[in-house]
C-alpha positions in Angstrom: -5.6 5.0 -0.2 -4.1 1.5 0.6 -7.1 0.3 2.6 -9.9 1.4 0.3 -8.7 3.6 -2.5 -10.3 6.8 -1.3 -10.4 9.3 1.6 -12.9 12.0 2.7 -10.0 14.1 4.0 -6.6 15.2 2.8 -5.3 15.8 6.3 -4.5 13.3 9.1 -7.2 13.8 11.7 -5.7 15.4 14.8 -4.7 12.8 17.4 -5.9 15.0 20.3 -9.5 15.1 19.1 -12.3 12.5 18.6 -11.4 10.4 15.6 -13.8 10.4 12.6 -15.5 7.2 11.4 -16.7 6.6 7.9 -18.6 3.6 6.5 -16.4 3.2 3.4 -15.6 0.0 1.6 -12.2 -1.5 2.3 -10.3 -4.4 0.7 -10.0 -6.0 4.2 -13.8 -5.9 4.8 -14.4 -7.0 1.2 -12.2 -10.0 1.6 -14.1 -10.9 4.8 -17.5 -10.5 3.0 -16.4 -13.0 0.4 -15.2 -15.7 2.9 -11.5 -14.9 3.0 -9.5 -14.4 6.1 -7.7 -11.0 6.8 -5.7 -9.3 9.5 -4.5 -5.7 10.1 -1.3 -5.5 12.1 -1.2 -1.9 13.3 0.2 0.4 16.0 -1.5 1.2 19.3 -4.2 3.5 17.7 -5.2 1.0 15.0 -4.4 3.6 12.4 -5.6 3.7 9.7 -8.2 0.9 9.8 -9.9 2.5 12.9 -11.4 5.1 10.5 -13.5 2.3 8.9 -16.8 1.6 10.6 -16.9 -2.0 9.3 -13.4 -2.7 10.7 -13.1 -0.7 13.9 -12.9 -2.9 16.9 -12.5 -6.1 14.9 -10.6 -8.9 16.6 -8.7 -9.2 13.3 -6.9 -5.9 14.2 -3.9 -6.6 16.3 -0.4 -5.1 17.1 2.3 -5.0 14.5 4.7 -7.5 16.1 2.0 -10.2 16.1 2.7 -10.9 12.4 5.9 -12.7 13.3 4.0 -15.1 15.6 1.3 -15.5 13.0 3.7 -16.1 10.1 3.0 -19.9 9.9 -0.8 -19.2 9.6 -1.1 -15.9 7.9 -4.6 -15.0 6.6 -5.3 -14.6 2.9 -4.8 -10.8 3.2 -2.6 -9.1 5.7 -1.8 -5.4 6.0 1.0 -4.1 8.3 1.9 -0.7 9.8 4.3 0.3 12.6 4.3 3.0 15.3 7.2 5.4 15.7 10.2 4.8 15.9 9.6 1.8 13.6 7.7 3.6 10.9 10.8 5.3 9.4 9.4 8.8 9.9 12.0 11.5 10.8 13.8 11.8 13.2 13.8 8.0 13.8 16.7 5.8 12.8 15.3 4.1 9.6 17.2 0.9 10.3 14.8 0.2 13.1 11.9 0.1 10.6 14.0 -1.8 8.1 14.6 -4.5 10.8 10.9 -4.8 11.6 10.1 -5.5 8.0 13.0 -7.9 7.6 11.9 -9.8 10.7 8.3 -10.2 9.4 9.5 -11.3 5.9 12.0 -13.7 7.5 9.3 -15.3 9.7 7.1 -15.8 6.7 10.0 -17.4 4.7 10.9 -19.6 7.6 7.3 -20.8 7.7 7.6 -22.0 4.1 5.4 -19.4 2.6 7.8 -17.6 0.3 6.4 -19.1 -2.9 2.8 -18.5 -1.8 3.1 -14.9 -0.7 3.2 -11.6 -2.6 4.7 -8.7 -0.6 4.0 -5.1 -1.5 6.1 -2.7 0.5 5.6 1.1 0.1 5.7 4.4 1.9 3.6 7.5 2.3 6.5 10.0 2.5 9.1 11.0 0.1 12.4 12.8 -0.1 11.1 16.3 -1.0 9.9 18.2 -4.0 13.1 18.0 -6.0 12.7 15.3 -8.6 14.0 14.9 -12.1 10.7 13.5 -13.3 7.5 15.6 -13.4 4.5 13.5 -12.4 1.5 13.9 -14.7 -1.4 15.8 -13.2 -4.4 13.5 -13.9 -6.6 14.1 -10.9 -7.4 17.1 -8.7 -9.7 18.3 -5.9 -12.4 20.9 -6.5 -10.0 23.7 -5.7 -7.2 22.4 -7.7 -4.9 20.3 -5.4 -3.2 17.6 -7.5 -3.9 14.1 -6.2 -2.6 11.8 -8.9 0.1 11.4 -9.7 1.7 13.2 -6.7 5.2 13.0 -5.3 6.9 9.7 -6.2 7.5 7.0 -3.7 8.8 3.5 -4.3 6.9 0.3 -4.3 8.9 -2.9 -3.7 6.9 -6.0 -4.8 8.5 -9.3 -4.2 8.0 -13.0 -3.4 8.9 -16.3 -4.9 6.5 -15.9 -7.8 7.2 -12.3 -8.5 9.3 -11.6 -11.6 12.4 -9.5 -10.9 13.0 -6.2 -12.7 12.3 -2.5 -12.7 8.8 -1.5 -13.6 8.1 2.2 -14.3 4.4 2.4 -15.0 2.5 5.3 -13.5 0.6 3.8 -10.6 -0.5 5.1 -7.2 -1.2 3.6 -3.8 -4.7 2.7 -5.2 -3.0 0.1 -7.4 -1.9 -1.8 -4.4 -5.5 -2.5 -3.4 -6.4 -3.3 -7.0 -3.6 -5.8 -7.3 -4.6 -7.5 -4.0 -8.2 -7.9 -5.3 -6.9 -9.5 -8.5 -4.5 -11.8 -6.7 -7.3 -13.0 -4.4 -9.8 -13.4 -7.2 -12.2 -10.9 -5.6 -14.9 -9.0 -7.5 -14.8 -5.2 -7.8 -14.9 -3.3 -4.5 -17.5 -0.8 -5.7 -15.1 2.1 -5.7 -14.4 3.1 -9.3 -11.1 4.8 -8.4 -9.7 1.5 -7.2 -11.6 -0.9 -9.4 -10.4 0.9 -12.5 -6.8 1.4 -11.3 -3.9 -0.3 -13.1 -3.1 -3.7 -11.6 0.3 -5.2 -11.2 -0.8 -8.8 -11.2 1.1 -9.4 -14.5 4.3 -9.2 -12.4 3.3 -12.5 -10.7 3.8 -15.7 -12.5 4.0 -19.4 -11.6 6.9 -19.6 -13.9 8.9 -17.2 -11.8 11.3 -18.7 -9.2 12.9 -15.9 -7.2 15.3 -17.0 -4.5 14.2 -16.2 -0.9 16.0 -13.2 0.7 18.7 -13.6 3.4 17.4 -14.4 6.9 17.1 -11.7 9.5 20.5 -10.7 10.9 22.5 -12.1 8.0 25.6 -9.9 7.2 24.9 -8.7 3.7 27.6 -7.5 1.2 26.2 -5.3 -1.4 27.1 -6.3 -4.9 29.0 -4.0 -7.2 26.7 -1.7 -9.2 26.3 -2.6 -12.9 28.4 -0.8 -15.4 25.1 0.6 -16.9 21.8 0.7 -15.1 19.1 -1.6 -16.6 16.4 0.0 -18.7 13.0 0.4 -17.1 10.3 -1.9 -18.3 8.0 -0.7 -19.6 9.4 2.8 -20.4 7.4 5.4 -18.5 5.0 7.5 -20.6 5.6 11.2 -21.0 3.9 13.4 -18.4 0.9 14.4 -20.4 -2.8 14.1 -20.1 -5.8 16.1 -18.9 -6.5 16.3 -15.2 -10.0 15.3 -14.1 -11.7 16.2 -10.9 -11.8 13.5 -8.2 -15.2 11.9 -7.7 -17.3 11.8 -4.6 -16.4 9.4 -1.7 -18.5 6.2 -2.0 -19.9 4.6 1.2 -20.9 1.0 1.7 -24.6 1.7 1.4 -24.1 3.3 -2.0 -24.5 6.9 -0.7 -21.7 9.4 -1.2 -19.8 12.2 0.5 -18.4 15.3 -1.2 -14.9 14.9 -2.7 -12.0 15.7 -0.3 -11.4 19.4 -0.3 -9.9 20.4 3.0 -6.4 21.4 1.9 -6.9 24.6 0.0 -4.5 26.2 -2.4 -3.5 29.7 -1.3 
């Protein structure tokens, strides 16, 4: 979802078998096609960019920790993943993953790029199915698996020109790619699911001047919580709407694959 806004499968391919390869559009390849620089900082398996035929084996794919060394000369578009135990998956100590992200952000700040960089930090796991908000069912697979909007995960969007606040619009991982295209001034990717997704570019403004975060290793004292929580902006809409079937998977040559349907409802 983050790399190209779509997936032919709902399951992670098994690691002990040959890995699939699909010639799908990606925001990384799209940036390169339009003369922009990009890098994917990944774990040992190059997950998930190795599933993309255009990206697999590219010299622009390197290991996660390299982003710290590259901070002073980051490409136009960077994507970052970590292997266990730094990916915050159970049963790892989540502070290990927190520190990796903090180190990368601190290196970019130290390089003087705080005001020129928009960070979008999100996760693909959540705390469980207990939630006080029902997510609207607006998209489903052929046999009825709800895709959007699914379990809620946070997105932290920050940088020197990102306005502070709590934004509660209904968006999905696909909006991360759409926002990246808009920030970089790129044309549509050719994947309607991403091209038509809500963009968060309105949260970025040259008038904003957000202070840089504390450097890595700084002792942080949490401020006292407010007497009353701030109101979300904008107020989230009620969970209504009609669910529509997800469309076919679009390939770079314009052909399509069947919609993902390998996680049946029993």
